[in-house]
N, CA and C atoms of all chains as a GROMACS GRO file, in nm:
protein
  576
    1MET      N    1   4.568   7.102  16.596
    1MET     CA    2   4.594   7.220  16.512
    1MET      C    3   4.693   7.316  16.580
    2ALA      N    4   4.765   7.388  16.500
    2ALA     CA    5   4.863   7.483  16.553
    2ALA      C    6   4.794   7.594  16.632
    3GLU      N    7   4.863   7.642  16.733
    3GLU     CA    8   4.810   7.756  16.809
    3GLU      C    9   4.803   7.880  16.721
    4LYS      N   10   4.699   7.957  16.738
    4LYS     CA   11   4.697   8.085  16.668
    4LYS      C   12   4.600   8.180  16.738
    5ASN      N   13   4.627   8.308  16.724
    5ASN     CA   14   4.534   8.403  16.785
    5ASN      C   15   4.446   8.463  16.676
    6GLU      N   16   4.370   8.563  16.711
    6GLU     CA   17   4.269   8.616  16.619
    6GLU      C   18   4.329   8.682  16.495
    7ASP      N   19   4.444   8.745  16.506
    7ASP     CA   20   4.494   8.822  16.392
    7ASP      C   21   4.583   8.742  16.296
    8ASN      N   22   4.541   8.622  16.264
    8ASN     CA   23   4.604   8.540  16.160
    8ASN      C   24   4.752   8.508  16.187
    9THR      N   25   4.785   8.492  16.315
    9THR     CA   26   4.923   8.460  16.350
    9THR      C   27   4.936   8.313  16.387
   10ILE      N   28   5.038   8.247  16.328
   10ILE     CA   29   5.067   8.108  16.362
   10ILE      C   30   5.197   8.107  16.441
   11PHE      N   31   5.192   8.057  16.566
   11PHE     CA   32   5.312   8.047  16.648
   11PHE      C   33   5.374   7.908  16.633
   12ILE      N   34   5.501   7.904  16.597
   12ILE     CA   35   5.566   7.776  16.572
   12ILE      C   36   5.628   7.720  16.700
   13GLY      N   37   5.594   7.594  16.729
   13GLY     CA   38   5.650   7.526  16.847
   13GLY      C   39   5.683   7.382  16.814
   14GLY      N   40   5.665   7.293  16.909
   14GLY     CA   41   5.709   7.155  16.894
   14GLY      C   42   5.605   7.055  16.846
   15LYS      N   43   5.488   7.103  16.802
   15LYS     CA   44   5.386   7.011  16.750
   15LYS      C   45   5.428   6.955  16.614
   16PRO      N   46   5.356   6.853  16.564
   16PRO     CA   47   5.394   6.797  16.432
   16PRO      C   48   5.399   6.906  16.325
   17PHE      N   49   5.502   6.898  16.243
   17PHE     CA   50   5.530   7.001  16.142
   17PHE      C   51   5.409   7.037  16.057
   18MET      N   52   5.336   6.934  16.010
   18MET     CA   53   5.225   6.960  15.917
   18MET      C   54   5.109   7.034  15.983
   19ASN      N   55   5.099   7.030  16.115
   19ASN     CA   56   4.997   7.110  16.184
   19ASN      C   57   5.012   7.258  16.150
   20TYR      N   58   5.137   7.303  16.148
   20TYR     CA   59   5.163   7.445  16.124
   20TYR      C   60   5.141   7.480  15.977
   21VAL      N   61   5.185   7.391  15.890
   21VAL     CA   62   5.165   7.414  15.746
   21VAL      C   63   5.015   7.422  15.717
   22THR      N   64   4.938   7.327  15.772
   22THR     CA   65   4.793   7.327  15.754
   22THR      C   66   4.732   7.456  15.809
   23GLY      N   67   4.782   7.500  15.923
   23GLY     CA   68   4.734   7.624  15.983
   23GLY      C   69   4.751   7.742  15.889
   24VAL      N   70   4.869   7.754  15.828
   24VAL     CA   71   4.897   7.864  15.734
   24VAL      C   72   4.809   7.852  15.610
   25VAL      N   73   4.805   7.731  15.553
   25VAL     CA   74   4.730   7.710  15.429
   25VAL      C   75   4.581   7.740  15.450
   26MET      N   76   4.525   7.693  15.563
   26MET     CA   77   4.383   7.717  15.591
   26MET      C   78   4.349   7.865  15.608
   27GLN      N   79   4.443   7.940  15.667
   27GLN     CA   80   4.420   8.084  15.681
   27GLN      C   81   4.396   8.147  15.545
   28PHE      N   82   4.476   8.108  15.447
   28PHE     CA   83   4.463   8.168  15.314
   28PHE      C   84   4.346   8.111  15.234
   29THR      N   85   4.314   7.982  15.256
   29THR     CA   86   4.210   7.918  15.175
   29THR      C   87   4.074   7.926  15.245
   30THR      N   88   4.049   7.838  15.340
   30THR     CA   89   3.918   7.832  15.408
   30THR      C   90   3.879   7.965  15.472
   31LYS      N   91   3.975   8.030  15.538
   31LYS     CA   92   3.941   8.152  15.613
   31LYS      C   93   3.954   8.280  15.531
   32GLY      N   94   4.008   8.269  15.410
   32GLY     CA   95   4.013   8.385  15.321
   32GLY      C   96   4.100   8.501  15.366
   33SER      N   97   4.200   8.475  15.451
   33SER     CA   98   4.290   8.583  15.494
   33SER      C   99   4.375   8.633  15.379
   34LYS      N  100   4.408   8.762  15.384
   34LYS     CA  101   4.496   8.822  15.283
   34LYS      C  102   4.640   8.824  15.335
   35GLU      N  103   4.656   8.807  15.466
   35GLU     CA  104   4.789   8.814  15.528
   35GLU      C  105   4.797   8.717  15.646
   36VAL      N  106   4.908   8.644  15.654
   36VAL     CA  107   4.930   8.551  15.765
   36VAL      C  108   5.069   8.575  15.822
   37LYS      N  109   5.079   8.580  15.955
   37LYS     CA  110   5.209   8.597  16.021
   37LYS      C  111   5.254   8.465  16.082
   38ILE      N  112   5.378   8.429  16.055
   38ILE     CA  113   5.439   8.310  16.117
   38ILE      C  114   5.542   8.361  16.217
   39LYS      N  115   5.525   8.325  16.345
   39LYS     CA  116   5.617   8.374  16.448
   39LYS      C  117   5.685   8.258  16.520
   40ALA      N  118   5.812   8.278  16.559
   40ALA     CA  119   5.883   8.176  16.636
   40ALA      C  120   5.993   8.241  16.718
   41ARG      N  121   6.038   8.166  16.820
   41ARG     CA  122   6.148   8.211  16.905
   41ARG      C  123   6.254   8.100  16.915
   42GLY      N  124   6.379   8.143  16.938
   42GLY     CA  125   6.488   8.048  16.965
   42GLY      C  126   6.503   7.940  16.858
   43LYS      N  127   6.513   7.817  16.903
   43LYS     CA  128   6.541   7.706  16.811
   43LYS      C  129   6.429   7.680  16.711
   44PHE      N  130   6.310   7.734  16.737
   44PHE     CA  131   6.197   7.712  16.645
   44PHE      C  132   6.200   7.806  16.524
   45ILE      N  133   6.299   7.896  16.521
   45ILE     CA  134   6.312   7.988  16.407
   45ILE      C  135   6.337   7.912  16.276
   46SER      N  136   6.425   7.812  16.279
   46SER     CA  137   6.453   7.731  16.159
   46SER      C  138   6.324   7.667  16.107
   47ARG      N  139   6.245   7.618  16.200
   47ARG     CA  140   6.118   7.554  16.168
   47ARG      C  141   6.019   7.653  16.106
   48ALA      N  142   6.020   7.774  16.155
   48ALA     CA  143   5.930   7.877  16.100
   48ALA      C  144   5.961   7.899  15.952
   49VAL      N  145   6.090   7.900  15.917
   49VAL     CA  146   6.130   7.917  15.777
   49VAL      C  147   6.087   7.795  15.695
   50ASP      N  148   6.101   7.675  15.753
   50ASP     CA  149   6.053   7.554  15.684
   50ASP      C  150   5.902   7.563  15.658
   51VAL      N  151   5.825   7.605  15.758
   51VAL     CA  152   5.679   7.617  15.743
   51VAL      C  153   5.646   7.719  15.634
   52GLU      N  154   5.716   7.831  15.633
   52GLU     CA  155   5.696   7.933  15.530
   52GLU      C  156   5.722   7.875  15.391
   53GLN      N  157   5.836   7.809  15.375
   53GLN     CA  158   5.877   7.757  15.244
   53GLN      C  159   5.782   7.649  15.193
   54VAL      N  160   5.747   7.555  15.280
   54VAL     CA  161   5.660   7.444  15.238
   54VAL      C  162   5.519   7.495  15.209
   55SER      N  163   5.466   7.582  15.294
   55SER     CA  164   5.332   7.637  15.271
   55SER      C  165   5.327   7.711  15.138
   56LYS      N  166   5.424   7.799  15.119
   56LYS     CA  167   5.426   7.886  15.002
   56LYS      C  168   5.455   7.808  14.873
   57ASN      N  169   5.557   7.725  14.875
   57ASN     CA  170   5.604   7.661  14.751
   57ASN      C  171   5.530   7.532  14.716
   58LYS      N  172   5.476   7.464  14.816
   58LYS     CA  173   5.411   7.336  14.785
   58LYS      C  174   5.259   7.346  14.785
   59PHE      N  175   5.202   7.416  14.886
   59PHE     CA  176   5.057   7.411  14.904
   59PHE      C  177   4.984   7.536  14.857
   60LEU      N  178   5.053   7.646  14.843
   60LEU     CA  179   4.984   7.771  14.805
   60LEU      C  180   5.036   7.826  14.673
   61LYS      N  181   5.097   7.738  14.594
   61LYS     CA  182   5.157   7.780  14.468
   61LYS      C  183   5.056   7.851  14.377
   62GLU      N  184   4.934   7.797  14.371
   62GLU     CA  185   4.833   7.855  14.281
   62GLU      C  186   4.760   7.973  14.344
   63HIS      N  187   4.794   8.005  14.467
   63HIS     CA  188   4.729   8.119  14.534
   63HIS      C  189   4.817   8.244  14.532
   64ALA      N  190   4.930   8.234  14.463
   64ALA     CA  191   5.020   8.349  14.447
   64ALA      C  192   5.055   8.415  14.581
   65VAL      N  193   5.085   8.332  14.679
   65VAL     CA  194   5.126   8.385  14.810
   65VAL      C  195   5.273   8.426  14.805
   66GLN      N  196   5.301   8.543  14.856
   66GLN     CA  197   5.436   8.599  14.857
   66GLN      C  198   5.484   8.628  14.999
   67THR      N  199   5.615   8.627  15.019
   67THR     CA  200   5.669   8.672  15.147
   67THR      C  201   5.683   8.823  15.141
   68LYS      N  202   5.606   8.891  15.226
   68LYS     CA  203   5.603   9.038  15.225
   68LYS      C  204   5.719   9.096  15.304
   69GLU      N  205   5.742   9.039  15.422
   69GLU     CA  206   5.846   9.094  15.510
   69GLU      C  207   5.892   8.989  15.610
   70ILE      N  208   6.021   8.996  15.644
   70ILE     CA  209   6.074   8.910  15.750
   70ILE      C  210   6.144   9.000  15.852
   71LYS      N  211   6.100   8.991  15.977
   71LYS     CA  212   6.160   9.074  16.083
   71LYS      C  213   6.220   8.985  16.191
   72THR      N  214   6.337   9.023  16.238
   72THR     CA  215   6.398   8.953  16.351
   72THR      C  216   6.412   9.051  16.467
   73ALA      N  217   6.417   8.998  16.589
   73ALA     CA  218   6.433   9.082  16.708
   73ALA      C  219   6.485   8.996  16.822
   74SER      N  220   6.505   9.060  16.938
   74SER     CA  221   6.545   8.987  17.059
   74SER      C  222   6.446   9.016  17.170
   75GLU      N  223   6.416   8.914  17.250
   75GLU     CA  224   6.332   8.934  17.369
   75GLU      C  225   6.414   8.894  17.490
   76GLU      N  226   6.400   8.973  17.598
   76GLU     CA  227   6.472   8.941  17.720
   76GLU      C  228   6.374   8.873  17.817
   77PHE      N  229   6.419   8.765  17.879
   77PHE     CA  230   6.336   8.704  17.984
   77PHE      C  231   6.427   8.650  18.094
   78GLU      N  232   6.365   8.618  18.211
   78GLU     CA  233   6.444   8.563  18.322
   78GLU      C  234   6.434   8.412  18.322
   79ASN      N  235   6.549   8.346  18.328
   79ASN     CA  236   6.545   8.198  18.332
   79ASN      C  237   6.521   8.150  18.476
   80LYS      N  238   6.520   8.018  18.495
   80LYS     CA  239   6.488   7.959  18.625
   80LYS      C  240   6.579   8.010  18.738
   81GLU      N  241   6.704   8.040  18.702
   81GLU     CA  242   6.799   8.089  18.802
   81GLU      C  243   6.786   8.240  18.825
   82GLY      N  244   6.690   8.302  18.762
   82GLY     CA  245   6.668   8.446  18.781
   82GLY      C  246   6.764   8.532  18.700
   83LYS      N  247   6.835   8.469  18.606
   83LYS     CA  248   6.931   8.542  18.523
   83LYS      C  249   6.862   8.591  18.395
   84LYS      N  250   6.895   8.714  18.354
   84LYS     CA  251   6.835   8.766  18.232
   84LYS      C  252   6.900   8.705  18.109
   85VAL      N  253   6.816   8.652  18.021
   85VAL     CA  254   6.862   8.582  17.900
   85VAL      C  255   6.791   8.642  17.779
   86ASN      N  256   6.862   8.652  17.668
   86ASN     CA  257   6.800   8.698  17.544
   86ASN      C  258   6.766   8.582  17.454
   87VAL      N  259   6.652   8.592  17.390
   87VAL     CA  260   6.614   8.493  17.290
   87VAL      C  261   6.581   8.568  17.160
   88SER      N  262   6.627   8.512  17.048
   88SER     CA  263   6.597   8.573  16.918
   88SER      C  264   6.456   8.536  16.873
   89THR      N  265   6.394   8.625  16.798
   89THR     CA  266   6.260   8.598  16.745
   89THR      C  267   6.256   8.627  16.595
   90ILE      N  268   6.159   8.564  16.529
   90ILE     CA  269   6.139   8.593  16.386
   90ILE      C  270   5.990   8.610  16.361
   91GLU      N  271   5.958   8.697  16.266
   91GLU     CA  272   5.819   8.715  16.222
   91GLU      C  273   5.822   8.718  16.070
   92ILE      N  274   5.753   8.624  16.009
   92ILE     CA  275   5.748   8.614  15.863
   92ILE      C  276   5.606   8.649  15.819
   93ILE      N  277   5.593   8.751  15.737
   93ILE     CA  278   5.460   8.793  15.692
   93ILE      C  279   5.438   8.748  15.548
   94LEU      N  280   5.336   8.663  15.531
   94LEU     CA  281   5.297   8.616  15.397
   94LEU      C  282   5.172   8.692  15.354
   95THR      N  283   5.166   8.727  15.226
   95THR     CA  284   5.046   8.794  15.173
   95THR      C  285   5.006   8.734  15.039
   96LYS      N  286   4.879   8.753  15.003
   96LYS     CA  287   4.836   8.715  14.867
   96LYS      C  288   4.755   8.829  14.808
   97MET      N  289   8.836   8.057  16.313
   97MET     CA  290   8.751   8.167  16.261
   97MET      C  291   8.641   8.112  16.170
   98ALA      N  292   8.533   8.183  16.163
   98ALA     CA  293   8.421   8.138  16.077
   98ALA      C  294   8.463   8.136  15.931
   99GLU      N  295   8.403   8.044  15.857
   99GLU     CA  296   8.428   8.040  15.713
   99GLU      C  297   8.369   8.165  15.648
  100LYS      N  298   8.438   8.217  15.549
  100LYS     CA  299   8.379   8.326  15.472
  100LYS      C  300   8.446   8.335  15.336
  101ASN      N  301   8.370   8.384  15.238
  101ASN     CA  302   8.431   8.400  15.108
  101ASN      C  303   8.464   8.548  15.087
  102GLU      N  304   8.502   8.585  14.966
  102GLU     CA  305   8.553   8.719  14.941
  102GLU      C  306   8.450   8.830  14.956
  103ASP      N  307   8.323   8.796  14.927
  103ASP     CA  308   8.225   8.906  14.927
  103ASP      C  309   8.154   8.926  15.060
  104ASN      N  310   8.230   8.923  15.168
  104ASN     CA  311   8.179   8.959  15.302
  104ASN      C  312   8.065   8.871  15.351
  105THR      N  313   8.069   8.745  15.314
  105THR     CA  314   7.964   8.652  15.356
  105THR      C  315   8.014   8.562  15.467
  106ILE      N  316   7.934   8.550  15.574
  106ILE     CA  317   7.966   8.459  15.684
  106ILE      C  318   7.867   8.343  15.676
  107PHE      N  319   7.918   8.220  15.660
  107PHE     CA  320   7.833   8.101  15.656
  107PHE      C  321   7.826   8.041  15.796
  108ILE      N  322   7.704   8.024  15.847
  108ILE     CA  323   7.686   7.975  15.984
  108ILE      C  324   7.682   7.822  15.986
  109GLY      N  325   7.764   7.762  16.072
  109GLY     CA  326   7.767   7.617  16.087
  109GLY      C  327   7.780   7.581  16.234
  110GLY      N  328   7.850   7.472  16.261
  110GLY     CA  329   7.857   7.419  16.395
  110GLY      C  330   7.977   7.461  16.480
  111LYS      N  331   8.054   7.559  16.432
  111LYS     CA  332   8.168   7.606  16.512
  111LYS      C  333   8.120   7.688  16.632
  112PRO      N  334   8.212   7.718  16.727
  112PRO     CA  335   8.167   7.795  16.845
  112PRO      C  336   8.098   7.926  16.803
  113PHE      N  337   7.988   7.955  16.873
  113PHE     CA  338   7.903   8.070  16.839
  113PHE      C  339   7.979   8.200  16.821
  114MET      N  340   8.072   8.228  16.912
  114MET     CA  341   8.142   8.357  16.908
  114MET      C  342   8.234   8.371  16.787
  115ASN      N  343   8.275   8.260  16.726
  115ASN     CA  344   8.354   8.268  16.602
  115ASN      C  345   8.278   8.347  16.496
  116TYR      N  346   8.148   8.318  16.486
  116TYR     CA  347   8.067   8.382  16.383
  116TYR      C  348   8.041   8.528  16.416
  117VAL      N  349   8.015   8.555  16.544
  117VAL     CA  350   7.992   8.694  16.587
  117VAL      C  351   8.118   8.776  16.560
  118THR      N  352   8.233   8.721  16.597
  118THR     CA  353   8.360   8.790  16.573
  118THR      C  354   8.381   8.813  16.423
  119GLY      N  355   8.345   8.714  16.343
  119GLY     CA  356   8.355   8.726  16.198
  119GLY      C  357   8.275   8.844  16.144
  120VAL      N  358   8.151   8.858  16.190
  120VAL     CA  359   8.065   8.968  16.146
  120VAL      C  360   8.120   9.102  16.195
  121VAL      N  361   8.156   9.107  16.324
  121VAL     CA  362   8.204   9.233  16.383
  121VAL      C  363   8.331   9.280  16.314
  122MET      N  364   8.423   9.185  16.288
  122MET     CA  365   8.549   9.222  16.223
  122MET      C  366   8.530   9.274  16.080
  123GLN      N  367   8.433   9.219  16.010
  123GLN     CA  368   8.404   9.268  15.875
  123GLN      C  369   8.371   9.418  15.878
  124PHE      N  370   8.292   9.457  15.977
  124PHE     CA  371   8.251   9.598  15.985
  124PHE      C  372   8.359   9.688  16.044
  125THR      N  373   8.438   9.633  16.136
  125THR     CA  374   8.537   9.716  16.205
  125THR      C  375   8.673   9.710  16.135
  126THR      N  376   8.751   9.606  16.160
  126THR     CA  377   8.885   9.593  16.104
  126THR      C  378   8.887   9.603  15.951
  127LYS      N  379   8.792   9.536  15.886
  127LYS     CA  380   8.795   9.528  15.740
  127LYS      C  381   8.717   9.640  15.671
  128GLY      N  382   8.646   9.720  15.749
  128GLY     CA  383   8.580   9.837  15.693
  128GLY      C  384   8.468   9.810  15.594
  129SER      N  385   8.407   9.692  15.600
  129SER     CA  386   8.296   9.662  15.508
  129SER      C  387   8.174   9.748  15.539
  130LYS      N  388   8.097   9.777  15.434
  130LYS     CA  389   7.972   9.853  15.450
  130LYS      C  390   7.853   9.758  15.456
  131GLU      N  391   7.876   9.633  15.414
  131GLU     CA  392   7.768   9.535  15.408
  131GLU      C  393   7.823   9.396  15.438
  132VAL      N  394   7.751   9.321  15.521
  132VAL     CA  395   7.790   9.184  15.553
  132VAL      C  396   7.669   9.093  15.538
  133LYS      N  397   7.690   8.976  15.474
  133LYS     CA  398   7.582   8.879  15.459
  133LYS      C  399   7.604   8.762  15.553
  134ILE      N  400   7.498   8.726  15.625
  134ILE     CA  401   7.502   8.607  15.711
  134ILE      C  402   7.412   8.503  15.644
  135LYS      N  403   7.470   8.387  15.612
  135LYS     CA  404   7.393   8.283  15.544
  135LYS      C  405   7.391   8.154  15.625
  136ALA      N  406   7.278   8.082  15.617
  136ALA     CA  407   7.267   7.952  15.685
  136ALA      C  408   7.163   7.867  15.616
  137ARG      N  409   7.173   7.735  15.642
  137ARG     CA  410   7.077   7.640  15.588
  137ARG      C  411   7.025   7.551  15.702
  138GLY      N  412   6.901   7.501  15.684
  138GLY     CA  413   6.845   7.403  15.778
  138GLY      C  414   6.846   7.449  15.922
  139LYS      N  415   6.891   7.360  16.012
  139LYS     CA  416   6.886   7.389  16.155
  139LYS      C  417   6.973   7.507  16.197
  140PHE      N  418   7.068   7.547  16.112
  140PHE     CA  419   7.156   7.658  16.148
  140PHE      C  420   7.091   7.796  16.125
  141ILE      N  421   6.968   7.795  16.072
  141ILE     CA  422   6.897   7.922  16.048
  141ILE      C  423   6.873   7.996  16.181
  142SER      N  424   6.832   7.924  16.285
  142SER     CA  425   6.809   7.986  16.417
  142SER      C  426   6.936   8.054  16.466
  143ARG      N  427   7.047   7.985  16.445
  143ARG     CA  428   7.177   8.035  16.486
  143ARG      C  429   7.217   8.161  16.410
  144ALA      N  430   7.181   8.165  16.282
  144ALA     CA  431   7.213   8.282  16.200
  144ALA      C  432   7.142   8.405  16.257
  145VAL      N  433   7.018   8.387  16.302
  145VAL     CA  434   6.944   8.500  16.362
  145VAL      C  435   7.009   8.540  16.495
  146ASP      N  436   7.053   8.442  16.575
  146ASP     CA  437   7.125   8.473  16.699
  146ASP      C  438   7.252   8.553  16.669
  147VAL      N  439   7.327   8.512  16.569
  147VAL     CA  440   7.451   8.582  16.532
  147VAL      C  441   7.419   8.726  16.490
  148GLU      N  442   7.315   8.741  16.409
  148GLU     CA  443   7.273   8.875  16.365
  148GLU      C  444   7.238   8.963  16.486
  149GLN      N  445   7.156   8.910  16.577
  149GLN     CA  446   7.108   8.987  16.691
  149GLN      C  447   7.222   9.026  16.785
  150VAL      N  448   7.307   8.929  16.816
  150VAL     CA  449   7.416   8.955  16.911
  150VAL      C  450   7.519   9.052  16.850
  151SER      N  451   7.553   9.031  16.722
  151SER     CA  452   7.650   9.120  16.656
  151SER      C  453   7.597   9.263  16.654
  152LYS      N  454   7.474   9.278  16.611
  152LYS     CA  455   7.414   9.410  16.592
  152LYS      C  456   7.386   9.480  16.725
  153ASN      N  457   7.324   9.409  16.819
  153ASN     CA  458   7.277   9.473  16.942
  153ASN      C  459   7.383   9.484  17.052
  154LYS      N  460   7.481   9.393  17.051
  154LYS     CA  461   7.580   9.395  17.159
  154LYS      C  462   7.713   9.453  17.114
  155PHE      N  463   7.760   9.415  16.996
  155PHE     CA  464   7.897   9.450  16.959
  155PHE      C  465   7.908   9.563  16.858
  156LEU      N  466   7.801   9.591  16.787
  156LEU     CA  467   7.809   9.693  16.682
  156LEU      C  468   7.713   9.808  16.709
  157LYS      N  469   7.671   9.821  16.835
  157LYS     CA  470   7.574   9.924  16.873
  157LYS      C  471   7.618  10.063  16.831
  158GLU      N  472   7.747  10.092  16.851
  158GLU     CA  473   7.797  10.227  16.821
  158GLU      C  474   7.835  10.244  16.674
  159HIS      N  475   7.819  10.139  16.597
  159HIS     CA  476   7.851  10.147  16.454
  159HIS      C  477   7.726  10.163  16.367
  160ALA      N  478   7.611  10.178  16.434
  160ALA     CA  479   7.484  10.201  16.363
  160ALA      C  480   7.459  10.098  16.252
  161VAL      N  481   7.484   9.972  16.284
  161VAL     CA  482   7.458   9.866  16.186
  161VAL      C  483   7.308   9.831  16.187
  162GLN      N  484   7.252   9.820  16.069
  162GLN     CA  485   7.109   9.791  16.053
  162GLN      C  486   7.090   9.662  15.973
  163THR      N  487   6.976   9.598  15.994
  163THR     CA  488   6.940   9.485  15.908
  163THR      C  489   6.871   9.542  15.785
  164LYS      N  490   6.934   9.522  15.668
  164LYS     CA  491   6.883   9.580  15.545
  164LYS      C  492   6.776   9.491  15.482
  165GLU      N  493   6.801   9.360  15.484
  165GLU     CA  494   6.708   9.268  15.420
  165GLU      C  495   6.727   9.127  15.473
  166ILE      N  496   6.618   9.052  15.479
  166ILE     CA  497   6.625   8.910  15.515
  166ILE      C  498   6.552   8.832  15.407
  167LYS      N  499   6.623   8.736  15.346
  167LYS     CA  500   6.564   8.655  15.240
  167LYS      C  501   6.566   8.508  15.279
  168THR      N  502   6.457   8.438  15.250
  168THR     CA  503   6.453   8.293  15.271
  168THR      C  504   6.431   8.225  15.136
  169ALA      N  505   6.474   8.101  15.127
  169ALA     CA  506   6.456   8.025  15.003
  169ALA      C  507   6.466   7.876  15.035
  170SER      N  508   6.453   7.792  14.931
  170SER     CA  509   6.471   7.647  14.945
  170SER      C  510   6.574   7.600  14.846
  171GLU      N  511   6.656   7.505  14.888
  171GLU     CA  512   6.752   7.442  14.798
  171GLU      C  513   6.721   7.294  14.792
  172GLU      N  514   6.728   7.236  14.672
  172GLU     CA  515   6.705   7.093  14.658
  172GLU      C  516   6.839   7.021  14.650
  173PHE      N  517   6.852   6.912  14.722
  173PHE     CA  518   6.974   6.832  14.707
  173PHE      C  519   6.939   6.683  14.722
  174GLU      N  520   7.031   6.596  14.681
  174GLU     CA  521   7.009   6.451  14.694
  174GLU      C  522   7.073   6.401  14.822
  175ASN      N  523   6.995   6.328  14.902
  175ASN     CA  524   7.052   6.272  15.024
  175ASN      C  525   7.126   6.140  14.993
  176LYS      N  526   7.179   6.077  15.096
  176LYS     CA  527   7.260   5.957  15.080
  176LYS      C  528   7.187   5.846  15.004
  177GLU      N  529   7.054   5.839  15.024
  177GLU     CA  530   6.973   5.736  14.957
  177GLU      C  531   6.935   5.776  14.814
  178GLY      N  532   6.986   5.890  14.766
  178GLY     CA  533   6.956   5.936  14.631
  178GLY      C  534   6.819   6.001  14.617
  179LYS      N  535   6.758   6.032  14.730
  179LYS     CA  536   6.624   6.094  14.730
  179LYS      C  537   6.640   6.247  14.732
  180LYS      N  538   6.555   6.315  14.654
  180LYS     CA  539   6.562   6.461  14.651
  180LYS      C  540   6.497   6.521  14.775
  181VAL      N  541   6.571   6.606  14.842
  181VAL     CA  542   6.526   6.665  14.968
  181VAL      C  543   6.541   6.816  14.958
  182ASN      N  544   6.446   6.888  15.018
  182ASN     CA  545   6.456   7.034  15.021
  182ASN      C  546   6.510   7.081  15.155
  183VAL      N  547   6.593   7.183  15.150
  183VAL     CA  548   6.640   7.245  15.274
  183VAL      C  549   6.614   7.396  15.264
  184SER      N  550   6.567   7.453  15.374
  184SER     CA  551   6.542   7.597  15.376
  184SER      C  552   6.673   7.673  15.397
  185THR      N  553   6.679   7.794  15.341
  185THR     CA  554   6.798   7.877  15.359
  185THR      C  555   6.757   8.017  15.403
  186ILE      N  556   6.852   8.086  15.465
  186ILE     CA  557   6.828   8.227  15.503
  186ILE      C  558   6.951   8.308  15.466
  187GLU      N  559   6.926   8.434  15.429
  187GLU     CA  560   7.034   8.528  15.402
  187GLU      C  561   6.996   8.658  15.472
  188ILE      N  562   7.079   8.700  15.565
  188ILE     CA  563   7.053   8.824  15.640
  188ILE      C  564   7.158   8.926  15.599
  189ILE      N  565   7.114   9.039  15.547
  189ILE     CA  566   7.209   9.141  15.502
  189ILE      C  567   7.213   9.256  15.603
  190LEU      N  568   7.331   9.276  15.660
  190LEU     CA  569   7.353   9.387  15.753
  190LEU      C  570   7.428   9.499  15.681
  191THR      N  571   7.390   9.623  15.710
  191THR     CA  572   7.462   9.737  15.650
  191THR      C  573   7.490   9.843  15.756
  192LYS      N  574   7.589   9.927  15.726
  192LYS     CA  575   7.609  10.044  15.812
  192LYS      C  576   7.630  10.168  15.725
   0.00000   0.00000   0.00000
């Protein structure tokens, strides 16, 4: 299953795609959440949008799930060489 | 230079990263636009967010450029085998 913390957030990484979709869908169905956050960094941002689209349009169509807000930002971190590098982030908030 | 059409839209693809950043920056500076759209599909979505972040935070800091809206969607197309495939899209609207 996809990683997630207590506040209904799904972090997108390199696991099988459907793990993340299932994670989002279950939050809205089995767990009864009203809001789910999909977060990703760097190259996984494209995947986060895929997870949002597939969850919303294919699996949650009858649950009237909407995209409430999409936020982007940058995070600074130090790479192996000790150089400061920026990575882009995305946060997609789905609500029903 | 990055591809763009008449209405201040920059389409993100596989050209060198700085081409796109320069495209966005020039729209706001040399061309005096008040609004620029950054669009991408599929794997280039991550890159579109990088272009947005770098343009806004590094090159347009003194121009008070803000992210006005971010929209995601899906487009259906037929692949080489004639099978219908969905691709995710993003549109990032910057304003000053």
